[in-house]
C-alpha positions as CSV (number, residue, x, y, z in Angstrom):
1,M,7.3,5.1,7.2
2,R,6.7,5.7,3.9
3,R,9.6,4.2,2.5
4,R,9.0,0.8,4.6
5,L,5.4,1.0,2.5
6,Q,7.1,1.8,-0.8
7,F,9.7,-1.0,-0.6
8,A,7.0,-3.5,0.8
9,G,4.8,-2.8,-2.8
10,H,7.7,-2.8,-5.0
11,C,8.3,-6.1,-3.1
12,L,5.0,-7.4,-3.5
13,R,5.1,-6.4,-7.3
14,A,7.7,-8.2,-8.2
15,E,6.3,-11.3,-8.5
16,S,8.6,-13.9,-10.0
17,E,10.6,-13.2,-6.1
18,V,10.6,-14.7,-3.3
19,I,10.1,-12.6,-1.4
20,S,6.3,-11.1,-3.2
21,T,5.4,-14.9,-1.5
22,L,6.6,-14.4,1.8
23,L,5.9,-10.4,2.8
24,L,1.9,-11.1,3.6
25,G,2.2,-14.6,4.0
26,S,0.3,-16.8,6.7
27,Q,3.6,-17.8,7.8
28,S,4.9,-14.3,7.8
29,L,7.6,-14.0,10.7
30,P,7.5,-11.6,13.8
31,I,9.8,-8.3,12.4
32,R,13.0,-8.0,15.3
33,N,12.5,-10.1,18.3
34,R,8.8,-8.3,18.3
35,K,5.3,-10.0,18.2
36,T,4.0,-7.9,15.3
37,T,4.1,-9.9,12.2
38,C,5.2,-7.7,8.5
39,P,1.4,-7.6,7.6
40,Q,0.6,-6.6,10.8
41,M,2.8,-3.5,10.7
42,L,2.2,-3.2,7.2
43,S,-1.2,-2.8,7.9
44,R,-0.7,-0.2,11.3
45,D,1.0,1.9,8.9
46,S,-1.6,1.9,5.8
47,G,-4.3,2.2,7.8
48,I,-5.8,-1.0,5.9
49,E,-7.0,-4.0,6.8
50,V,-4.5,-6.9,6.5
51,G,-6.6,-8.5,4.6
52,E,-7.1,-6.0,1.9
53,L,-3.1,-5.1,1.7
54,S,-2.4,-7.3,-1.2
55,Q,-5.1,-6.1,-3.4
56,A,-4.2,-2.5,-2.6
57,M,-0.1,-3.1,-2.9
58,R,-1.2,-4.5,-6.3
59,D,-2.4,-1.4,-7.6
60,R,0.6,1.0,-8.0
61,A,-2.2,3.8,-8.4
62,V,-3.9,3.1,-4.7
63,W,-0.4,2.3,-3.2
64,R,1.5,5.6,-4.5
65,A,-2.0,7.6,-2.6
66,V,-2.2,5.9,0.5
67,V,1.7,5.9,0.5
68,A,1.2,9.8,0.1
69,D,-1.4,10.3,2.3
70,I,1.2,9.6,5.4
71,P,1.4,12.8,7.0
72,A,5.6,14.2,7.8
73,S,5.6,14.2,10.9
74,D,4.9,10.3,11.3
75,A,7.1,9.3,8.2
76,E,10.2,8.7,9.7
77,G,8.4,6.7,12.7
C-alpha cells in the first residue's frame, strides 16, 4: 500500500508524462477487472477524499506524511 501511494504521487508529479493526467482522471478505468477505479483505491488507501487527492499528492511534504502515517501492518495490503 505504501509503495502504491508513493508511486502514484511520483506519477502525478511527472507533469510531462501522460500518466499524470490519467491517474486521477474522470475516465479512470477499473483496476484488474474490479469495479474500483484508481482514484477510489488511492482514496481508500490514503484516507483522503478523491476530490482532495490531487492537491495532497502534488505537495511532496504532505504526501510523504500521508504515506508515513500508514501503519506497518497495513502497508502490504
